C-alpha positions as CSV (number, residue, x, y, z in Angstrom):
1,M,109.7,-43.7,206.7
2,G,110.0,-44.4,202.9
3,L,108.5,-42.3,200.2
4,V,105.0,-43.3,199.1
5,F,103.9,-42.6,195.6
6,D,100.3,-43.1,194.6
7,W,99.9,-43.6,190.9
8,A,96.3,-42.4,191.2
9,W,97.8,-38.9,191.5
10,L,99.1,-38.9,187.9
11,P,95.9,-38.3,186.0
12,Q,95.1,-35.3,188.1
13,L,98.6,-34.0,187.8
14,A,98.6,-34.6,184.0
15,H,95.4,-32.5,183.8
16,G,97.1,-29.7,185.8
17,L,100.1,-30.0,183.5
18,L,97.9,-29.4,180.5
19,I,96.5,-26.3,182.1
20,T,100.1,-25.1,182.7
21,V,101.0,-25.6,179.0
22,E,97.8,-23.8,177.8
23,I,98.5,-20.8,180.1
24,T,102.1,-20.6,179.0
25,V,101.3,-20.8,175.3
26,V,98.6,-18.1,175.4
27,C,100.6,-15.7,177.6
28,V,103.7,-16.1,175.4
29,L,101.6,-15.4,172.3
30,V,100.2,-12.3,174.0
31,G,103.8,-11.3,174.9
32,I,105.0,-11.7,171.3
33,V,102.3,-9.5,169.8
34,L,102.6,-6.8,172.5
35,G,106.3,-7.1,172.9
36,L,106.9,-6.6,169.1
37,L,104.7,-3.5,169.2
38,L,106.6,-2.1,172.1
39,A,110.0,-2.8,170.4
40,L,108.9,-1.1,167.2
41,G,107.6,1.8,169.3
42,R,111.0,2.1,171.0
43,V,113.1,1.8,167.8
44,Y,110.9,3.7,165.3
45,G,108.3,5.5,167.2
46,G,110.1,8.7,168.2
47,R,109.8,10.3,171.6
48,L,106.0,10.3,171.4
49,L,105.9,6.5,171.5
50,S,109.4,5.6,172.8
51,I,108.9,7.1,176.2
52,P,105.6,5.4,177.1
53,C,106.9,2.1,175.8
54,S,110.1,2.5,177.9
55,L,108.0,3.3,181.0
56,Y,105.8,0.2,180.4
57,I,108.9,-2.0,180.1
58,Q,110.6,-0.5,183.2
59,F,107.5,-1.0,185.3
60,F,106.9,-4.7,184.4
61,R,110.6,-5.6,184.5
62,G,111.1,-3.7,187.7
63,T,108.3,-5.1,189.8
64,P,107.7,-8.6,191.0
65,L,105.5,-10.9,188.9
66,L,103.6,-12.0,191.9
67,V,102.7,-8.3,192.7
68,Q,101.5,-7.8,189.1
69,L,99.3,-11.0,189.3
70,L,97.7,-9.8,192.6
71,M,97.1,-6.4,191.2
72,V,95.2,-7.9,188.3
73,Y,93.3,-10.5,190.3
74,Y,92.4,-8.3,193.4
75,G,92.9,-4.8,192.1
76,F,91.0,-4.8,188.8
77,P,87.6,-5.7,190.5
78,T,87.8,-2.4,192.4
79,W,87.6,-0.7,189.0
80,G,84.7,-2.9,188.0
81,I,86.8,-5.3,186.0
82,T,86.4,-8.9,187.2
83,L,88.4,-11.6,185.5
84,S,88.4,-15.4,186.2
85,P,91.5,-16.7,188.0
86,I,92.9,-18.3,184.8
87,M,92.3,-15.1,182.7
88,S,93.9,-13.0,185.5
89,G,97.0,-15.3,185.3
90,I,97.2,-15.1,181.5
91,L,96.9,-11.4,181.5
92,A,99.5,-10.8,184.2
93,L,101.9,-13.2,182.7
94,G,101.3,-11.9,179.2
95,L,101.9,-8.3,180.2
96,N,105.0,-9.3,182.1
97,T,106.6,-11.4,179.3
98,A,105.8,-8.6,176.8
99,A,108.2,-6.3,178.6
100,Y,111.0,-8.8,178.4
101,Q,110.2,-9.9,174.8
102,A,110.1,-6.2,173.8
103,E,113.8,-5.9,174.8
104,Y,114.7,-9.1,173.0
105,F,113.0,-7.9,169.8
106,R,114.5,-4.4,170.1
107,G,118.0,-5.9,170.4
108,A,117.3,-8.2,167.4
109,I,116.0,-5.3,165.3
110,Q,119.0,-3.1,166.1
111,A,121.3,-6.0,165.2
112,V,120.1,-5.9,161.6
113,Q,122.6,-3.6,159.8
114,G,121.3,-0.1,159.5
115,G,122.4,0.1,155.8
116,Q,119.6,-2.4,154.9
117,M,116.9,0.1,156.0
118,M,118.6,2.8,154.0
119,A,118.8,0.6,151.0
120,A,115.1,-0.4,151.3
121,R,114.0,3.2,151.6
122,S,116.1,4.2,148.6
123,T,114.3,1.7,146.5
124,G,111.0,3.4,147.3
125,M,109.8,1.3,150.2
126,S,107.9,3.0,152.9
127,L,109.1,2.7,156.5
128,A,106.3,0.1,157.2
129,Q,107.3,-2.0,154.1
130,A,111.0,-1.9,155.0
131,I,110.2,-3.0,158.5
132,R,107.9,-5.8,157.4
133,Y,109.9,-7.2,154.5
134,I,113.5,-6.4,155.3
135,I,114.0,-5.9,159.1
136,L,111.5,-8.2,160.8
137,P,112.3,-11.5,158.9
138,Q,115.9,-11.1,160.0
139,A,115.1,-10.0,163.5
140,F,112.9,-13.0,164.1
141,R,115.7,-15.3,163.3
142,I,118.2,-13.4,165.4
143,V,115.8,-13.3,168.4
144,I,115.1,-17.0,168.7
145,P,117.9,-17.9,171.2
146,S,116.9,-15.2,173.7
147,W,113.2,-15.7,173.0
148,S,113.6,-19.4,173.7
149,N,114.9,-18.6,177.2
150,E,111.8,-16.5,177.8
151,L,109.5,-19.3,176.8
152,I,111.2,-21.7,179.3
153,L,111.2,-19.1,182.0
154,M,107.5,-18.4,181.5
155,L,106.8,-22.1,181.6
156,K,108.3,-22.2,185.1
157,Y,107.0,-18.8,186.3
158,S,103.4,-19.8,185.3
159,S,103.5,-21.9,188.6
160,I,102.6,-18.7,190.5
161,V,99.0,-18.7,189.1
162,Y,98.1,-21.3,191.8
163,M,98.2,-18.3,194.2
164,V,94.9,-17.1,192.7
165,T,93.3,-20.6,192.8
166,V,94.1,-21.7,189.2
167,M,94.3,-25.5,189.2
168,D,97.5,-25.8,187.1
169,I,100.0,-28.5,188.0
170,M,101.1,-26.5,191.1
171,G,97.5,-26.0,192.2
172,V,96.7,-29.6,191.7
173,G,99.9,-30.7,193.4
174,N,99.3,-28.5,196.4
175,T,95.7,-29.8,196.7
176,I,96.8,-33.4,196.6
177,A,99.7,-32.9,199.0
178,A,97.4,-31.2,201.5
179,R,94.7,-33.9,201.2
180,H,97.2,-36.8,201.7
181,F,99.9,-35.0,203.8
182,S,102.4,-36.2,201.2
183,F,104.1,-32.8,200.3
184,F,107.5,-34.2,199.6
185,E,106.3,-37.0,197.4
186,V,103.8,-35.0,195.4
187,F,106.2,-32.1,194.8
188,I,108.9,-34.5,193.6
189,I,106.5,-35.7,190.9
190,V,105.6,-32.0,190.1
191,A,109.3,-31.1,189.8
192,L,110.0,-34.1,187.6
193,L,107.0,-33.2,185.3
194,Y,108.3,-29.6,185.0
195,L,111.8,-31.0,184.3
196,A,110.5,-33.3,181.5
197,L,108.4,-30.5,180.0
198,V,111.3,-28.1,180.0
199,F,113.6,-30.7,178.5
200,I,111.2,-31.4,175.6
201,V,110.6,-27.7,174.9
202,S,114.4,-27.0,175.0
203,Q,115.1,-29.7,172.5
204,L,112.3,-28.5,170.2
205,L,113.5,-24.9,170.4
206,R,117.1,-26.0,169.7
207,M,116.0,-27.7,166.6
208,V,114.2,-24.6,165.4
209,E,117.2,-22.4,166.2
210,R,119.5,-24.6,164.2
211,H,117.1,-24.6,161.3
212,V,116.8,-20.9,161.0
213,Q,120.2,-19.8,162.2
214,I,121.9,-17.1,160.2
215,P,125.6,-18.0,159.7
216,G,128.0,-15.5,161.1
217,L,125.5,-13.8,163.5
218,G,126.0,-14.3,167.2
219,E,123.4,-14.4,169.9
220,H,121.9,-11.1,171.0
221,A,120.3,-12.0,174.3
222,E,119.3,-10.1,177.4
223,H,118.8,-12.2,180.5
224,R,116.8,-11.5,183.7
């Protein structure tokens, strides 16, 4: 029996793909903000902040993302906190990627030569000013290669939100496949759509990386 593709599936899958992109963008933005705070806490916060930040990072890097998602979706209501499926997915993914991004940011911050901080402080800058105007602009440029990997990973990992009934591309694909008993055909299309999206994002990120690259500095990346 040959493969049967129904073009009527595409509009539904395209809508699911849009939900996937929205979830990925929001959770990555959450991860950037929280991850940067965690990195700063680890590097400049002293033991009072460094230890809690390290524990957070170890927990979210050391436990499965699916477990974290189910804890948020099914566990929070037992504490009186009820979130919609899509908000549960965004929160779980955002908290998870923050732990990884924190390590990327920490590596990038520590890659900036320590003498620059000393020079900034010697000119009268406060620690906050030195971090803001001297350290972070360079760290952001250094972190782009490893941060790009995280964005692509989160784009793919976002597929687990269908487990809590979010109708992203995986949720839509699973519904269509079950309705028409065309699992192989539907998931081929889903896989190709993911592949196309990852290719586009990879090319865009490569352009950004080339534009902001600091000559002479290598890639400081930490991989899962």
